[in-house]
N, C-alpha and C positions, 0 to 999 in steps of 0.2 A: 504493500500500500504506500510505502514511502516514495515509490516511483511517481506518485501523484504530485509530489512537492513541486512547487512552482519553480521553474528554471528560467532565469533571465537570459534573454537572447541578445542583450545589449552590453557591450563592454563600456564601462563607465569612464575610464581614463582614456581620453582621446586627445589629439592635438588641438590646440586652441583654435586653429583656423578651421577645424571641422565644424565648429559650432554654427557658422554661418550657413552651412549646408543643411543643418538640422534645426533651424531657428524656430520651427513649429513646435519643437519639444522643449520643455523647461530643462534648465541645466541641473545636473546632479550636484549634490553638495560638494563633491570632489572637484567638479569643474569650477566651482567658486574659488578654489585654491589659487587659480591664476590671478584672481582679482584681489587677494588679500596677502600677497607676498610681502607687501610693505606694511602690513599692519603689525604694530609693535607689541601690543599687549595681548597676551592670550586670554581667553575667556573660559572660566570654569563652568561646568554644567552644575545645575542644582538638581538634586534627586530626592526621592522619597524613600526612606529606609524601609525595606521590605520587612524588617524585624520589628518595626514600630507597631505597637498595638494601639489603635485609636482609643480604645477603652481605657488605656492607661495614660492617655494624654488629654483628658477632658474632652474626648470626642474629636480630637484634631489629629491629622497626620502631620508629623513634624518634617519640615523641609530644611535641608541644610546643604551647604556647599559640598559638592562631590570631592572625592580625593583628588589631589593635584594631578595625578596621571590621567584623569579623565576630563580633558578640556577640549575645546573646539579643535585645536591643532591635533590632538590625539585622535579625535574622530576623523579628521581629514586624512590622517596617515593610515587609518584602518582600511581594509579592503571593503568594497561595497558593490552592490548591484541594484539597479533600478527595478523595482517590482511592479510599480504602477503609478498612475497619475489620476488625479481627480480635480474637481473644480476648486478645491481648497488648496491643493499642493501636490507634493510628490512623496511616495513611500519608497524607502531604500532598505535593503538588507545590509547591515554593517557587522563585520567580524572584527572585534577588537583584538589587541595584541595578545591577550591571554586566552583567546579562543572563544570568548563569550559572544554569542550572536544575538543581535537585537534588531528591531524594526525602528527605523527613524522616519518620522513624519515631518516633512519640512513644509511650512506654509508659504504661499505666494504673497499674500497681502494680509497682514495681521491688523485687526481693527481696534486693538486696545494697547495701551502703553505698558511699559515694562512691569511696573508695580501691580497693575490690574491683571496683566497676563499671569503673573505668578500666583496671585490670589485665586484666580479662576482655576488654574491647573491644580492647585492644592486641593480645592473643593472636589473637582472631578476625580483626582487621584484617590482621595479618601473613599468616595462612593465606589469606585471601580475595585478597590481592594476588599470591599465588604461582600462582593458577589462573585461567585466562581464563573458566572456566565458573562462576565465583563473582562476585557483585556486590561491587565494592570498597566498603569502609567508609572514608569520608574524614574524618569528624569526629564529635564527640559533645559533649553538654552535660549536666551533672548539677547541678541546682539544687534548692532546697527544694521547689518546687512542680512543676517541669517537668524531665523527663528524656527526652532523645531522641538518636537516632543519625542522621547524615547519610550518605546513599549516592548513588551515581550514579542518574540519571534515565533511563528508557527510554521514548521517545515511542510505541513500538508497544504499550506496555502489557504485560500478563501473558498467560500461556497461557490462563488463565480468561477474560480479556477477549476474546481471539481466538475461542475456542470458543463463548462465549455470544453474541458479535457475529454469528457465522454462523447460530447456531441461533435466536436471538430477534430479531435486527435485519435479517436478510436480507443480511448482508455476505458477501463471497466466502469460501467454506469453504476451509480449508487442504487442499492437495494431499497425497498420501501421502508424496512425497519431502520436503516441508516438515515433516510430522509426524515422519518418521523422523529427520531432522536434529535436531529438537528433542529427541527421545528419546535420541539418542546424546549430546547435550550434557549432559542431565540426568544420565545414567548416569555419564559421565566426571567430572562435578562431584561427585557423591556418592561415587564410588570414590576420588577424591582426598581428600575429607574423611575417609572411613573408613580411609585409609592413614596418617593422622597419628599421630605418637607422642605420648603424654601427657608434659606437662612433668615433668622429673626432680624438680623441687622442689614438685610438686603438693600432697603431703600437708602440707608445711610452709607454703607461701605461697599456693597456689592450690587450696585444698580444693574438691572437687566441680566442677572445670572439666573438661569433656570436649571436647577438640578434635576427636575422631574421631567425633562424632555431630552431625548437623544439628539434629534436634529438632522441625522444623516443616515437613516436606516436603508441599507441596500446590500445585495448579495456579496459585493466585493469587500464589505466591511464585516462580514461574518467569517471569523477565523475558525478553522477546523483542527481538532486534536486527532491523534492517531486512533483514538477509540470512537471517533465520530461524534463526540460531544462538540459543542460550538460555543464561541465567545464573541460578543459584540465588541468591535473596535470603534475608534473615533468618537466615543461618547463625549459630548460637549464641544467638540472641535468647531462645530458650526457657530459657536459663540465666541470663537477666537479669531477666525479668519473670514475674509470676504469671498463670496462666490464669484469666481472669475471664469471667463471663457478660455478654452485651451484646445489644441488639436491633439486628438488621441488616436490618430490613424495607425500608430504602431501597436496599439493594444487590441486584444480580442474584443469584438463587438458583443454587447449584451444580447440576449435573446430578443427577437422581434415580437414582443407581446402586444396585445391590444392597448395596454395601458403602460405608462411610464412612471418612474419614480417622481414624486413631488418634492420640491425643495423650497418652495416660495414661503411656506408658513412654518414657523417654529412653534409647534404645538403637539400635544399628545395625539390629537385626531390625525394629524399628518403622519406621525410615527405609525399609527394603526394602518393608515392607507398604504404606506410603504411596506409594512409587514404583509399586507394582503398581496402586494405585487410579488414579494419573495415567495409566498405560498404558491402563487400561480406559476412562478418560474420553476419551483421544485416539482410541481405536478406536471408541467407541460414541457414542450420541446420548442425549438426555434420556429417561430411563425405560427404556433398553434393558436387557434381561436378558442374562446371560452366555451362556445357551443360544442366543439369537439371534445373538450374535457368533460362537459356535462354528459356526453354520450359514452364516457368511459375510455376515451382514446388517450390514455396517459402514455408517457414515454417509457414506462416500466411495466412489467407484467405483474398483475395482482389478481388474486381470486379470493372468493369467500370473504373471510373476516377482513383481510387487508384491503380488498376492493371497497368494502363498506367504509372502512376508515378513510380511504382516499377520497371518497365522495363526501364524507363529512368534513374533511379538511377543505375541500373545494367550496363547500357552503360557507365555511368560516371565511375563506378568502374573499368570496363575493360580498359578504356582509362588511368586510373591512374596506372595500373599495367603493362602497355606496356613495353616490354623489351627494347625498344628504349627510353632512358631517355628523349631525346629532344622532343619526340612525346607526352610526358605526359603533360596534361594541367597544368596551374598555379592555385593556390588556388583562385586567383581573378577571373579567368575564371570559375572555378568550382562553386563559389558563384553565378555567373550570370546564369550558367546552372541550378542550383537548383532553382533559381527564375523562370526559364521557367517551371520547374517541377511543381511548385506550381500553375502555371497558366493553367495546363492541364485541359481540359474539357471532359465531357463524349462524 
């Protein structure tokens, strides 16, 4: 199964002159090295200690400067590969000198200043560490030219990678049990986010921070473990960076579904809508219409109990993408519905 792991087809360290020929693609953080040769002072990363228990720190995750060896220059010297791009920025696989592998999320256009950026990351990091269905945020860096967040790396890649690998590259398709496990993880992760209370001091110190909204739910932000459990990544990042247009011609195209992900509204109802799109993606194949899925033409073979489960998940998906936002279920209700799906009998 590890053969499913995402393999980058792009070599990051290129000649400086090559950039003009690839101007449609954002530069890797390593390509920035050409521009900061003259920068005199190195910048240390700030990280969140994995051993810190928020319950022992009055409910707060303690942020402190990272050890001197982990600085911007250290990251620049590490090997890296571009894994993907989004409207918020670029994701890279970074292998540090001691062999630790992490995912680095670099933002194109950050919308908050340094102090506010750190406060928001601290809040999102605390929540992410309290739920096993969320990708932990381990560190961040905010400098004049480069802003990024460091997260755990998942060698199996994302849900989008697994689905497109089977559809486009002939890899083994996910079985229904694996798909259902992934669905349950996503639902529980989103339900946990939506259950969060807003900071009591939000109006005074943390204006416009919404801990109870993900903001960018999509298949490429669902990371898969080797046991086919799943974790949501990019939690809260939509509240750090601005949505920008970019050319993604080098990346695999997403399935041509009838509906597309929505990004215009930062709300729980929008998260639910995008969750519905993910369900359709998991159930369907490229270009499949929802009428075909209603007729049981899924991209995987199911019979009996599993077929009933798939139909029930389809009904959940259709309720999530209801054009009437108020008619969409909450994530808490969806988790209950999925519990009923698991109890379906032949």
